[in-house]
KEKE-3310 file (N, C-alpha, C; in steps of 0.2 Angstrom, whole numbers, plus 5000, padded with zeros to 4 digits):
npx = (5004:5004:5011:5004:5008:5002:5007:5011:5007:4996:5003:5016:5023:5029:5019:5014:5017:5004:4999:5002:4989:4985:4986:4979:4986:4982:4988:4982:4981:4990:4992:5003:5008:5015:5023:5024:5030:5045:5048:5044:5037:5022:5013:5000:4994:4986:4981:4974:4971:4967:4960:4962:4949:4943:4939:4941:4957:4961:4970:4984:5001:5005:5018:5025:5033:5044:5044:5051:5058:5064:5065:5057:5046:5035:5022:5006:4991:4980:4962:4945:4940:4951:4958:4972:4978:4990:4997:5008:5008:5013:5025:5031:5042:5059:5060:5068:5067:5054:5054:5057:5046:5036:5038:5039:5030:5023:5027:5018:5019:5016:5023:5019:5015:5014:5001:4997:5003:5016:5014:5016:5013:5011:5008:5003:5008:5002:5005:4997:4987)
npy = (4994:5011:5025:5040:5057:5072:5084:5082:5083:5074:5073:5072:5083:5094:5103:5118:5117:5116:5130:5136:5140:5157:5166:5175:5182:5189:5198:5201:5215:5212:5207:5211:5205:5210:5199:5199:5190:5185:5193:5192:5192:5189:5184:5187:5183:5185:5178:5177:5165:5164:5160:5170:5174:5174:5162:5152:5144:5129:5120:5124:5129:5143:5154:5164:5179:5190:5208:5213:5202:5185:5176:5163:5163:5156:5144:5142:5132:5134:5135:5129:5141:5147:5154:5157:5156:5162:5160:5164:5160:5149:5148:5160:5173:5179:5196:5204:5198:5201:5215:5224:5221:5227:5240:5238:5229:5213:5198:5188:5172:5162:5148:5142:5129:5113:5116:5129:5146:5155:5168:5183:5194:5208:5216:5227:5227:5228:5234:5227:5232)
npz = (5000:4995:5003:5006:5004:5009:5004:4992:4975:4964:4952:4956:4960:4972:4983:4992:5009:5021:5030:5047:5059:5063:5078:5092:5106:5122:5135:5151:5163:5177:5195:5209:5225:5241:5251:5268:5277:5275:5265:5251:5234:5227:5213:5201:5186:5170:5154:5137:5124:5108:5092:5077:5074:5086:5092:5106:5111:5118:5130:5128:5132:5141:5144:5157:5160:5169:5167:5151:5149:5143:5152:5160:5173:5177:5171:5163:5158:5145:5147:5143:5138:5133:5142:5152:5168:5179:5194:5206:5219:5232:5226:5227:5222:5224:5228:5219:5207:5202:5203:5192:5185:5191:5186:5172:5168:5163:5153:5142:5134:5120:5112:5101:5090:5080:5074:5077:5076:5085:5098:5107:5121:5131:5147:5160:5178:5194:5211:5224:5237)
capx = (5000:5008:5011:5001:5010:4997:5011:5013:5001:4995:5008:5022:5026:5028:5014:5016:5014:4998:5002:4999:4984:4987:4983:4980:4987:4981:4989:4978:4984:4991:4993:5008:5007:5021:5022:5028:5034:5050:5049:5043:5032:5017:5011:4994:4993:4981:4982:4969:4974:4962:4962:4961:4942:4940:4938:4946:4961:4961:4976:4990:5005:5007:5024:5024:5040:5044:5047:5052:5063:5061:5066:5051:5045:5030:5017:4999:4988:4973:4956:4941:4939:4957:4962:4978:4980:4996:4997:5014:5006:5018:5031:5033:5049:5063:5057:5072:5064:5048:5054:5057:5040:5032:5039:5039:5024:5026:5026:5015:5022:5014:5028:5017:5015:5013:4995:4996:5009:5017:5012:5018:5009:5013:5003:5006:5008:5002:5006:4990:4987)
capy = (5000:5017:5030:5046:5063:5077:5089:5080:5082:5067:5073:5071:5089:5096:5109:5121:5114:5120:5135:5135:5145:5163:5166:5181:5181:5195:5198:5206:5218:5208:5210:5208:5206:5209:5194:5201:5185:5183:5198:5189:5195:5184:5187:5184:5186:5181:5179:5173:5163:5163:5161:5177:5175:5175:5156:5150:5138:5125:5115:5126:5131:5150:5156:5171:5181:5197:5213:5211:5196:5179:5171:5160:5162:5150:5143:5140:5129:5137:5132:5129:5148:5150:5158:5154:5160:5161:5163:5161:5157:5147:5149:5167:5174:5184:5202:5206:5195:5205:5222:5227:5220:5232:5246:5236:5224:5206:5196:5181:5170:5156:5147:5139:5121:5112:5118:5136:5151:5158:5174:5186:5199:5212:5219:5230:5223:5233:5232:5226:5235)
capz = (5000:4995:5008:5003:5007:5007:5001:4985:4971:4960:4947:4959:4962:4979:4984:4998:5016:5025:5036:5054:5060:5066:5085:5096:5113:5125:5142:5155:5168:5183:5202:5213:5232:5245:5257:5273:5280:5270:5260:5244:5230:5224:5206:5198:5179:5165:5147:5133:5118:5103:5084:5075:5074:5093:5094:5111:5110:5124:5131:5126:5138:5141:5148:5160:5161:5172:5162:5144:5148:5141:5158:5162:5180:5177:5165:5164:5152:5143:5149:5137:5135:5131:5147:5156:5174:5182:5201:5209:5226:5236:5223:5227:5220:5227:5225:5214:5201:5199:5204:5186:5182:5193:5182:5165:5167:5162:5146:5141:5128:5117:5108:5095:5089:5073:5072:5078:5076:5091:5099:5113:5123:5137:5151:5166:5184:5199:5217:5227:5244)
cpx = (5004:5006:5009:5004:5005:5001:5013:5007:5001:5000:5015:5026:5025:5023:5016:5013:5009:5001:4998:4994:4987:4983:4983:4980:4986:4982:4985:4982:4984:4992:4999:5007:5013:5019:5027:5033:5039:5052:5049:5038:5028:5014:5005:4994:4989:4982:4977:4972:4968:4964:4960:4953:4939:4939:4943:4950:4963:4968:4983:4994:5007:5013:5023:5031:5040:5047:5046:5056:5060:5063:5059:5051:5039:5026:5010:4996:4981:4967:4951:4939:4945:4961:4967:4979:4986:4996:5003:5013:5012:5025:5033:5040:5053:5061:5061:5070:5059:5048:5054:5050:5035:5032:5037:5033:5027:5024:5023:5017:5019:5019:5026:5018:5014:5006:4994:5003:5010:5015:5015:5014:5012:5008:5007:5005:5007:5002:4999:4991:4989)
cpy = (5006:5022:5037:5052:5069:5083:5088:5079:5075:5067:5072:5077:5091:5102:5112:5118:5119:5124:5134:5141:5151:5163:5173:5179:5188:5194:5203:5209:5213:5211:5207:5210:5205:5204:5196:5196:5182:5188:5196:5193:5189:5188:5183:5187:5182:5183:5174:5172:5161:5163:5168:5179:5175:5168:5154:5144:5135:5121:5117:5130:5138:5151:5163:5173:5188:5202:5211:5205:5190:5174:5169:5160:5157:5150:5141:5137:5133:5133:5132:5136:5151:5154:5154:5159:5158:5164:5159:5158:5155:5147:5156:5168:5179:5191:5205:5204:5199:5212:5226:5226:5225:5239:5244:5232:5217:5204:5189:5179:5163:5154:5144:5132:5120:5114:5126:5140:5153:5165:5177:5192:5202:5216:5222:5225:5229:5230:5232:5228:5230)
cpz = (5000:5001:5004:5007:5004:5004:4994:4981:4967:4954:4950:4961:4969:4979:4991:5004:5018:5030:5042:5055:5065:5073:5087:5103:5117:5133:5145:5161:5174:5190:5205:5221:5236:5250:5262:5276:5275:5265:5253:5240:5226:5218:5204:5191:5175:5158:5143:5127:5114:5096:5083:5075:5081:5096:5099:5109:5117:5124:5129:5132:5136:5146:5151:5163:5164:5167:5155:5143:5145:5146:5161:5170:5181:5171:5168:5158:5151:5145:5142:5134:5133:5136:5151:5162:5178:5189:5205:5216:5230:5233:5222:5226:5225:5224:5219:5207:5198:5200:5197:5183:5185:5189:5175:5164:5166:5155:5146:5134:5126:5112:5101:5095:5082:5070:5072:5078:5083:5092:5106:5115:5130:5140:5157:5173:5189:5206:5221:5234:5249)
residu = (MET:PRO:ILE:ILE:ASP:PRO:ASN:VAL:SER:SER:GLN:GLY:THR:LYS:THR:ALA:LYS:ARG:GLY:ARG:THR:ALA:VAL:LYS:LEU:VAL:ALA:GLU:ASP:GLY:GLU:ALA:SER:LEU:ILE:LEU:ASP:GLY:GLY:LEU:ILE:SER:VAL:THR:ALA:ASN:ALA:ARG:LEU:THR:GLU:THR:ASP:GLY:SER:PRO:ILE:GLU:GLY:LYS:THR:ILE:LYS:PHE:CYS:PRO:GLY:HIS:SER:LYS:LYS:VAL:HIS:GLY:THR:ALA:VAL:THR:ASP:PRO:GLU:GLY:ASN:ALA:GLU:TYR:ASP:SER:GLY:SER:ASN:ALA:ALA:ASN:PRO:PHE:THR:TRP:VAL:SER:ALA:LEU:LEU:GLU:GLY:TYR:THR:ALA:ILE:PHE:ASP:GLY:ASP:PRO:ASP:TYR:GLN:GLY:ALA:THR:SER:HIS:ALA:SER:LEU:THR:LEU:LYS:GLY)
# end
């Protein structure tokens, strides 16, 4: 039984590979809280991943990075509505990790996969009372 390659026409010439679907990633303004016991900062951040028509994309990993860096502090997986919520909780970081984020915000990154293109979004981070 012959193997059929979807990228080869019946005449044996290569056709262009199918492109990955474009996505939209929107990071929402997040919050940082100072944890007095130990002087740590806890961060809550959210991002929404959709196709460009607004259809949510479920089950994709979103990376959360302080400031404009690519240093990943944590990840979250999108839910059925395409939302990924990162809460550092008990993994609160040394304040120096997020100090720049209080001024510069944070970056959410979706690396893409075989079906979807990658995307990056940036949002602010505010200190919660």
